[in-house]
N, C-alpha and C positions, 0 to 999 in steps of 0.2 A: 504494500500500500504506500503510495507516495505521500509526501508531507502535506500537500493540500487536502487530500482526502482524509488523512488522519486528523488534521486540524478541524475539518468539518465535523468529524465524529466527536472530537473533544468538545466542540462548541454546542453540540446537540445535548449534552448532558451537564454542561457547566455554564457559568456566566462570569463576567468580570468581577462580580461582587460576592462570590462564594468559592469554596474549595471543598473537594470531597476528601475525607480522611477516615482512618480506621480507629475505632475505640473498642479495644478487645476484638471481638468478632463481628462488630457492627460497623456498617458503613454510615458515616454521619456527614452532614453538610455544615460547614463552618462559614458563617456569614460575616462579611466585612461591616464595620471595622473590627478587627481582632488584633490582639497584642502578640508581638514576637520579640524574642531576645536576640540581640546582636551577637554573633559567634566570633567575628573577627573585626578589627577596626575597619570601618568602611564609611565613606562620606563623612558626615559630621559626627558620627557616633563612635563610641569606644566599645570594646568587648564587654558584654554584660548589660549594656543599656537595654531598656525596653522601649519599643516604639509601636505605634499603631499603624496597621496596614490599611490602605484605602481600597486597593483593587488588586486583582491578579490577572496577568496577561500571559498569553502563550505566543511566542515568536514564530515566525514562518519556519524556522529550523527546529521547532518543537521544544524550545527551552522556556521554562516557567520563570516569570519575572514578577516580583512584588513591586507595586507602586506605593511609595511612601513619600509624603510631602511633594507629590507631583513628579517624582523621579523614579526611574526603574532600577531595580537591583536584583541580581540573581537570587533565587529562592534559597540556595544552599548556604548563603551567608547568615541565615536566620533560623531560629527554632520556634515553632508555634508553642505558645504557653497554654497551659490548661485554663479553662474558663469556668 
């Protein structure tokens, strides 16, 4: 499956204001805004800071990007906090 078709499939089940995650054996939808912990120094934040995520985007090359304060950052720089 090419990236465009995969991106269409992802968009069918998700939207820019939520993410699907696992809680034990359950699939849950986490809605924005939600809090994430910074794992490495990035942008204006230090490791351990907690920031609020505005949106989630998927790039054409199928990379997930978190939108925080209007700027995009790779998802692996952050950890979702329990709510």
